[in-house]
C-alpha positions as CSV (number, residue, x, y, z in Angstrom):
1,M,-19.6,-30.0,20.2
2,K,-17.9,-27.0,19.0
3,S,-15.0,-28.0,16.4
4,I,-11.3,-26.5,17.2
5,Y,-10.7,-26.8,13.9
6,K,-12.3,-24.0,12.7
7,L,-9.7,-21.6,14.5
8,S,-6.9,-22.4,12.1
9,L,-5.8,-23.7,8.9
10,V,-3.1,-25.5,11.2
11,A,-6.2,-27.3,12.9
12,L,-6.9,-28.6,9.6
13,A,-4.0,-29.8,8.8
14,V,-4.3,-32.1,11.7
15,V,-7.5,-33.0,10.3
16,G,-6.0,-34.0,6.9
17,L,-2.4,-35.3,6.7
18,T,-3.0,-38.9,6.0
19,A,-4.8,-41.8,6.8
20,C,-3.7,-43.6,10.1
21,N,-0.8,-46.7,10.0
22,E,-4.0,-49.1,9.8
23,A,-4.9,-47.9,6.5
24,Q,-1.5,-47.7,4.7
25,D,-1.5,-51.0,3.6
26,V,-4.9,-50.8,2.0
27,A,-3.6,-47.3,0.7
28,Q,-0.9,-48.9,-1.3
29,K,-3.0,-51.9,-2.9
30,K,-4.2,-51.0,-6.3
31,V,-7.9,-49.9,-5.8
32,E,-10.8,-49.5,-8.1
33,L,-13.4,-47.3,-7.7
34,T,-16.4,-48.3,-8.4
35,T,-19.2,-47.4,-6.6
36,D,-20.3,-43.5,-5.6
37,V,-19.8,-44.0,-1.7
38,Q,-15.7,-45.2,-2.9
39,K,-15.5,-41.9,-5.3
40,E,-16.9,-39.8,-2.5
41,A,-14.6,-41.1,0.6
42,Y,-11.7,-41.0,-2.2
43,S,-12.2,-37.6,-3.4
44,V,-12.3,-36.3,0.6
45,G,-9.0,-38.2,1.3
46,G,-7.2,-36.8,-1.7
47,S,-8.1,-33.4,-1.7
48,I,-7.2,-32.9,2.0
49,G,-4.0,-34.7,1.1
50,K,-3.3,-32.5,-1.6
51,Y,-3.6,-29.6,0.6
52,M,-1.8,-31.5,3.3
53,S,1.0,-32.1,1.2
54,G,1.7,-28.4,0.2
55,H,1.1,-27.4,3.8
56,I,3.9,-29.8,5.2
57,K,5.9,-28.5,2.7
58,E,5.8,-24.9,3.2
59,Q,6.1,-25.8,6.9
60,E,9.2,-27.6,6.5
61,E,10.8,-24.9,3.9
62,L,10.0,-22.3,6.6
63,G,12.4,-24.6,9.2
64,F,10.0,-26.0,11.1
65,T,10.1,-29.8,12.1
66,V,6.8,-31.7,11.5
67,D,6.3,-35.1,13.3
68,R,4.8,-37.0,11.3
69,N,4.1,-39.7,13.4
70,M,2.3,-37.7,15.8
71,V,-0.2,-36.4,13.2
72,I,-1.1,-39.4,12.5
73,K,-1.5,-40.4,15.9
74,G,-3.4,-37.5,16.3
75,F,-5.8,-38.1,13.5
76,S,-6.5,-41.6,14.6
77,D,-7.0,-40.6,18.0
78,G,-9.3,-38.1,17.3
79,L,-11.4,-40.6,14.8
80,G,-11.5,-42.5,18.3
81,E,-12.3,-39.3,20.5
82,E,-9.8,-40.1,22.6
83,M,-7.3,-37.5,22.8
84,L,-4.3,-36.6,25.1
85,L,-5.0,-33.1,25.1
86,T,-7.9,-31.5,25.8
87,E,-10.0,-29.4,23.0
88,E,-8.7,-25.9,24.9
89,E,-5.2,-27.2,25.5
90,M,-4.9,-28.4,21.3
91,Q,-6.4,-24.3,20.6
92,T,-3.7,-22.7,22.3
93,V,-1.2,-25.2,20.9
94,L,-2.1,-24.4,17.3
95,Q,-2.7,-20.8,17.4
96,N,0.8,-20.6,18.9
97,L,1.7,-22.5,15.7
98,D,-0.4,-20.5,13.3
99,K,1.9,-17.1,14.7
100,K,4.8,-18.7,15.0
101,L,4.3,-19.6,10.7
102,N,3.1,-16.0,10.1
103,D,6.2,-14.5,11.9
104,K,8.6,-16.6,10.2
105,R,6.7,-16.1,6.7
106,L,6.4,-12.1,7.4
107,E,10.7,-12.2,8.3
108,Q,11.4,-14.4,4.9
109,A,9.0,-11.8,2.9
110,E,10.9,-8.6,4.4
111,A,14.1,-10.5,3.7
112,L,13.4,-11.1,0.2
113,A,12.1,-7.6,-0.2
114,A,15.3,-5.7,1.1
115,K,16.7,-8.2,-1.4
116,S,14.8,-7.0,-4.3
117,I,15.4,-3.2,-3.1
118,A,19.2,-3.8,-3.0
119,E,19.3,-6.1,-6.4
120,G,17.0,-3.4,-8.1
121,K,19.5,-0.5,-7.4
122,K,22.3,-2.6,-8.7
123,F,20.6,-3.4,-11.9
124,L,19.7,0.4,-12.3
125,E,22.8,1.9,-11.7
126,E,24.7,-1.1,-14.2
127,N,21.7,-0.6,-16.6
128,K,21.8,3.5,-16.5
129,A,25.4,3.4,-17.9
130,K,24.8,1.3,-21.1
131,E,24.8,3.2,-24.4
132,G,21.4,4.1,-25.7
133,V,19.6,4.0,-22.2
134,T,17.9,7.5,-21.0
135,T,16.9,8.0,-17.6
136,T,13.9,10.3,-16.6
137,E,13.8,12.3,-13.5
138,S,11.4,10.1,-12.0
139,G,13.8,7.4,-11.9
140,L,12.3,5.3,-15.3
141,Q,14.7,4.3,-17.8
142,Y,14.0,3.8,-21.7
143,E,15.9,2.5,-24.6
144,V,14.8,2.8,-27.8
145,L,14.7,-0.4,-29.8
146,E,12.8,0.7,-32.8
147,P,11.9,4.2,-33.7
148,G,8.2,5.0,-34.7
149,T,6.9,8.1,-36.7
150,G,3.2,8.1,-35.6
151,E,1.6,9.9,-33.1
152,K,2.2,10.1,-29.1
153,P,-0.6,9.1,-26.6
154,A,-1.7,11.2,-23.6
155,A,-2.1,10.0,-20.1
156,E,-5.7,9.9,-21.2
157,D,-5.9,8.3,-24.4
158,T,-6.4,4.3,-24.6
159,V,-3.4,2.3,-26.4
160,E,-3.2,-0.7,-28.0
161,V,0.3,-2.3,-27.3
162,H,2.2,-5.7,-27.4
163,Y,4.8,-6.1,-24.8
164,R,6.9,-8.7,-23.0
165,G,7.7,-8.3,-18.8
166,T,10.6,-9.7,-16.9
167,L,12.2,-9.8,-13.7
168,I,15.6,-8.1,-13.7
169,D,17.0,-11.9,-13.9
170,G,15.0,-12.9,-16.9
171,T,12.0,-14.6,-15.6
172,E,8.9,-13.9,-17.6
173,F,5.9,-12.7,-15.7
174,D,3.8,-11.5,-18.5
175,S,3.8,-11.2,-22.6
176,S,1.3,-10.5,-24.8
177,Y,2.9,-12.1,-27.4
178,A,2.7,-15.2,-25.8
179,R,-0.9,-14.9,-25.8
180,G,-0.8,-14.0,-29.3
181,E,-3.0,-11.0,-29.0
182,T,-2.3,-7.3,-28.2
183,A,-3.5,-5.8,-25.0
184,K,-5.6,-2.6,-25.0
185,F,-6.3,-0.2,-22.1
186,P,-6.4,3.6,-20.8
187,L,-2.6,4.8,-20.4
188,N,-3.4,6.6,-16.9
189,R,-4.6,3.0,-15.4
190,V,-1.6,1.3,-15.1
191,I,1.3,1.6,-13.0
192,P,3.2,4.7,-12.9
193,G,6.6,3.7,-14.9
194,W,3.9,2.6,-18.0
195,T,2.0,5.7,-17.8
196,E,5.1,8.0,-17.9
197,G,7.0,5.6,-20.6
198,V,4.4,4.8,-23.3
199,Q,3.6,8.6,-23.4
200,L,7.5,9.3,-24.8
201,M,6.7,6.8,-27.8
202,P,5.2,7.6,-31.3
203,V,3.2,4.8,-32.6
204,G,5.3,2.1,-34.5
205,A,8.2,2.2,-31.8
206,K,9.6,-0.1,-29.7
207,Y,11.1,0.9,-26.5
208,K,12.6,-1.1,-23.4
209,F,11.9,0.3,-20.2
210,V,13.7,-0.9,-16.8
211,I,10.9,0.5,-14.1
212,P,12.1,1.1,-10.6
213,S,9.6,-0.5,-7.9
214,E,8.6,2.6,-6.8
215,L,7.0,3.0,-10.4
216,A,5.5,-0.5,-10.6
217,Y,4.4,-2.1,-7.5
218,G,6.2,-0.9,-4.8
219,E,5.9,-3.2,-1.4
220,R,2.9,-5.3,-2.9
221,D,3.4,-9.1,-4.0
222,T,1.6,-9.9,-6.8
223,G,2.8,-13.4,-6.4
224,T,4.7,-13.5,-10.0
225,I,6.1,-10.1,-8.9
226,P,7.6,-10.2,-5.5
227,A,7.7,-6.9,-3.3
228,N,10.2,-4.2,-4.3
229,S,11.0,-5.4,-7.8
230,T,12.6,-3.6,-10.3
231,L,10.6,-4.3,-13.9
232,V,12.0,-4.8,-17.6
233,F,9.9,-4.5,-20.2
234,E,9.7,-4.3,-24.1
235,V,7.1,-2.5,-25.4
236,E,5.8,-2.1,-29.0
237,L,3.5,0.7,-29.6
238,V,0.8,-0.5,-32.2
239,S,-2.0,2.2,-32.3
240,V,-3.7,5.0,-30.1
241,E,-7.3,5.9,-29.7
242,K,-7.6,9.4,-28.3
243,A,-9.7,10.7,-25.5
244,P,-12.8,12.4,-26.3
245,A,-12.6,16.1,-25.7
246,P,-14.1,17.2,-23.1
247,A,-17.5,19.0,-23.7
248,A,-17.8,22.8,-23.8
249,D,-19.9,24.4,-21.0
250,A,-23.5,25.2,-22.1
251,K,-24.3,28.6,-22.0
C-alpha cells in the first residue's frame, strides 16, 4: 500500500509526534534498556520525538495551532489502521498544511529581509559620519585601527588574515581568533567587500570594515547571517602570497 507519509514533512510529523495515551504511563516510569530490541525501539521513538519537538515548536512560532490530542489520536488510529479520513483526504489536508507553512515562512523571511535592509542603511549612515571612517565609491566603509608598513595585495593574491565578523547588533558569526588560527585564501574568491577592502591594507595593518549587504551575501540567508545583512569585520592582514606571473607567450 502506498504510504502518504512520503509526500510531506508534515505527514512525517503525524507519524512521529509521540506515543498514544496508553503509553504515557510507561514513558513516565524509569526504564532500563537492557536488550537490543529495547534500544532499537527507544532510538526510533527518541529520534522521531526530537524531530517532532522542533517541528511543532516551529509551527507554533509561525502562529499555527497544533492540536496535540488529535495528533496522538491520528497516530494511534494509524497503528490500528482505522482512520477517520481516507488516504486521499489526508494527502490533500497535509499538502494544504505544507503550503500554509511555506507561505508563512516566506512572509516572515521577507519581513526580516526588509527589516535588515532598513537597519543596515541606518547603521551605514551613522557609521560614515564617525571620525576616521572612509566610504568608498562602492559604499564600503573602512577605518584604520592599526597602520601597516608592508605591501598591499592584489585581488589575485592569496592573503593570510586574522578576522572577526559580526552583525550590526554585535552578534559574532565567525572568527579566526576564536579558532586560534589564521585563515588563508585567494582574495578574489570571497565576498566583494573583502576583495575590495583588503586590497587597501598593507601587511601588518588592522582595519575595521562595514560592508553593505550588496557587497556581502545580498539576499542569501546563510543561517548565521540573515538575508540583506550589513556586516562588520575587523581584519588583520598577516601576510601576502603573490600570484604567479602569467607565463609569456611562446615565440
